[in-house]
N, C-alpha and C positions, 0 to 999 in steps of 0.2 A: 833601811831602804832610802837611797837618796832621791829627793824630789826637787825639781826646779819648776817654779811657777812663772809662767810668762804671759804676757798679753798677746792675744792672736786676733788679727782682723778677719772677719768672716761676713758673708751674707749667704742666704740660701737661694741657689739657682737650680731649678729643675731637680730638686730633691737632694741636693748635696752641697755642703758648705764649701765656699771658695773664698780666696783672700781679698775680701772687701768688707769694711765695717770693723766691729770690735767683738772680741770673745776671749776665751781663755784656753790655754794649752797647758796640760799637765804632763811633764815628761817623767817617766819612771825608769829605774834601772831594771836589769834583767830579773832581779829578784822580785821587784814590784810587778812585772809582767806575770811571773809565775804565780804570784799571790792573786792577781786579778783574774787569770784564766780560770774558768769554772773548775772548782776543786774536784768535783766528782767526775770530770771528763778526762780520760787518759790522753796524754800528749805523747805521741810516738815519733821519735826522730826518724827521718828517712834513711839516714846513714849514721848508725850509732858511733862509727869511727871517723866521722867527718866527711862532708860532701866533696866529691872530686871538684876541684877548682876553687875550693875555699880554704886550702891549706894556708896556715899563717894568719888567717883572719880571726881575731879574737875579740873584736868589739861586741859589746853586749847589744841585744835587741833593745829598742826603745819604742815607747808608745806615747802618743799625745791623745788627749781627749778633746774632741771638737764640740763646741757648743754652738747652737742648741742641738739637742738630740743625744749627745753623749757618746757618739761613735768613738771606738778605740781604734786608732790609726797607727799601725805598726811599721817601723822601718828598721834598717840595719839587720837584715836577716842573713845569717851566715850558716845556720844550722837548720835547714828546712825540716818541717814537721807536719803531722796531721793531728788535729784534736778530734777525738772520736765521740760521736753522739749515737748511741745504740738505742733502738726501741725497747721500751720496758714492757709493752704488750703488743700483741697482734703483729709480730715481726713478719714482714713479707719476704725476707731473704734478699731484697735488693739493697744496694748501697750507692751512694753518690759521693765522688771526690769533688769538693766545692772550692773553686779558685776565686777569692775576692778580687775586686778591681783596685785601681789607685794609680793608673798611668804608668805602671812599672817603676814608680819611685816610692810608693807607700802601699799599704794594704788597709782597706776599710773593712775591719774584721767583724762588725756587728751586723749591719743591714745586708751585707753581701757575704756573710759567713755564718757566724754563730746563730743569728736569728733564723736563717734559712735551715740550718742543720737542726735546731730545735723543732722547727715546724715539721720537717720531714720525719724526725724520730718519733714525734707525737702521732704520726700517720703511718707508722710501720716501716719506714725506710731509714737505714743507717745513713747519717750525714758525717762526712770526714772532711773537716775544714783544713785547707792546705795554707801553710805559710811557705811561700816560695821566695827564692832570691831575686833581687830587684835590679833590673838591668839599666834603669834610667835614674836611679838614685845618684845624687851628686858624688862623683868620685868612684862610681861602681866600675868594676872590671868585668862584671857579668854580661851576658848577652840573653836576649829573649829565647832565641832558638838553641843556644848552646847550654844554658843553665836553667832558666826558668821553665822551659819545656822539659828539660831533663828531670826537674823536681816533680812536675805533673805526671810524667810517665813513671817515675819511681813511686809516687803515691799510689797509682793504680797497681803497681806490682806488689808494694807492701800490703795493700788491702787484700789482694789474692793470697799472700803468704799467711795472713792472719784470718782467713775466711772461716775456717772451722771454729777458731776461738771466738770469733765475733758473731757467729751464727748467720753468716751471709753466704750467698751462693757466688762462687768465683765466676760464673758465667753471666751474672746480673749486676756487675759493677760498672757504673757509667761515670761520666765526668760532666760538671756544670761550671760555667764561668760567667762572670759579670764584667762588662767593660774590658779592661786590659786582661783580666782573668778569662774572659770569654775568648779572647785571641788564643790564649793557652789551651782552652778546651777545644777550640776549632783545630788547632794544630795537632793536639793529641788525637783528635778524631780522624785526621788525614795522614798522619805520619807515625806509623806504628809497625812493630814487627821485627825491629832490629835490636838485638841485645847490645848494650854498650860494651866498649873494650874492657877487658879484665873483669867480666861480670862475676859477682858473687851468686849464691843460690837464688836470692830474690831477683836479681838482675836478669836471670835466665827465664823468669816467668813472663807471661804474655803482658804487654802493655796496651792491648787493644780494648778501648772502652766498649761495653755492650750497647751503650747509647750515649748521646751528647745532648746537652742542653746549653744553648748559647743565648744569654740574656743581655740585651743591648751591647753586643760584643764589638770590640775593635776587630775588623775583618781582615785576616791575612790575605795576601795576594797569591795568585796562581795556585789555589788549592785544586786538587784533582778529586773527583768523585766517581763512584761506580755503584752497581747494585749491592756490592759488599760493604759499602760505607756504613758506619754505625748509624742507626736511626737517630733522627735529629728533632729536637723541640726548639723552636726559634721564637724569641719574643723581644719586642722593643716598643717604645712610644712613638706615636706619630709625630710628636713635637720634638723628637731627639734631633741631633744635628743630621744633616742630609746624608753623610756617608754611612750612617746607621739606619735611619728611617727609610731611606731608599735602597741602601746597600743590602740590608737583610732580606727584603723581598727578592732582590736579584740573586742573592745566595740561594734562597729557596728554589727559585726557578732553575738555577744551575744544578742543584741536587736532583731535582725532578727530571730534568732533561737526561741526566746521567743514569736514571733508574734508582736513585737513592730514595729511601723513605724519609719524609720530613712533614712537620706540621708548623704552621706559621701563625703568630698572633701579633698584630699591630694595634696597640691600645690608643684610642682617641684621647685628646686632651692630657697626654702624658709625655714627660720629657725623659731626661737621663737620670739614672741612679735610684730608681724606685725601690729595688730590692725587696726586703721584707722589713716593714716598719709598722709600728702601732698606729702611726698617723696616716697610713695609706688609705685612699678612698678612690672611688671611681672604678673604671674598667680594670686597671692594672692590679687592683687589690686582690683579684681572684686568680692571678696567674699561678700561684702554688697549687690551688685546687685543680686548675686545668692541667698543670704538669702532672699531678698525681693521677688524674683520670687518663692522661696519655700514657703513663707507665702501665696502667692496667690494660689499656687498649692494645699495646704492643706486647703484652704477655710477660712483663717484668715483675708483677706482684703476685705472690703465692697467696691463694685464698686461705682465710683462717681455717685451720684444721687439716689442710692438705699436707701431704708428706713430700 
């Protein structure tokens, strides 16, 4: 496994490292990524024969480790996949496709992906962590709505195709996204129902999420809502940038005016990028518990012992 060690400038701003200061990045080859990914967690390619639009792209995935915190940050995704976290006990039958953020140029896989899936699986909900193609990575030929969204929709379809095997209810598979991943979750929750051209058996399955969780999302423009829109859990920090801290309440009101079901949380003294971290404290530290309670309230969790 080839590894290149480099100096990386960083500082922590609102819960996420940014390029100011000093730190370390560790780049790994695709073999290294495979070794790093939790060995007991199945990794399922969304398109075993290659993703449409990625023909001829053979560059290996790469990952850097950002300090402090040790988040694994993935780039160069050409073979999108989901990493599967299934509950070991008290399975509820619900599942969530989780789209990490990273500005569509990288993926912050731990606090907006694997940590979230681990927490959910410990509470009876399957977590399916998505690696999607990156539209704003340097030199990328992908687009958000043409490729990244297609990966998100395909992940929902793949989950439905494996529902019996994974012990999940195909009618209780939702989508969750953080920051840029939240944009994909929002798009998946408002643009569904059309099978892609030349669909295989999986592509003909429904891509409608049963629910959507938008966590400090980038908010797409011109979304349409109705009473049939997937029920929504919305959360952000009051100290996030204005387009999110004010935009998400506006999105909530737009949903409610259209008759859609939604719940909104705006956490005091909280900025961007809180996700699930061991260092979280204050109001936003409880968001996963509140999300789980919301899933129960909207009927997505099977009670223990129920058929």
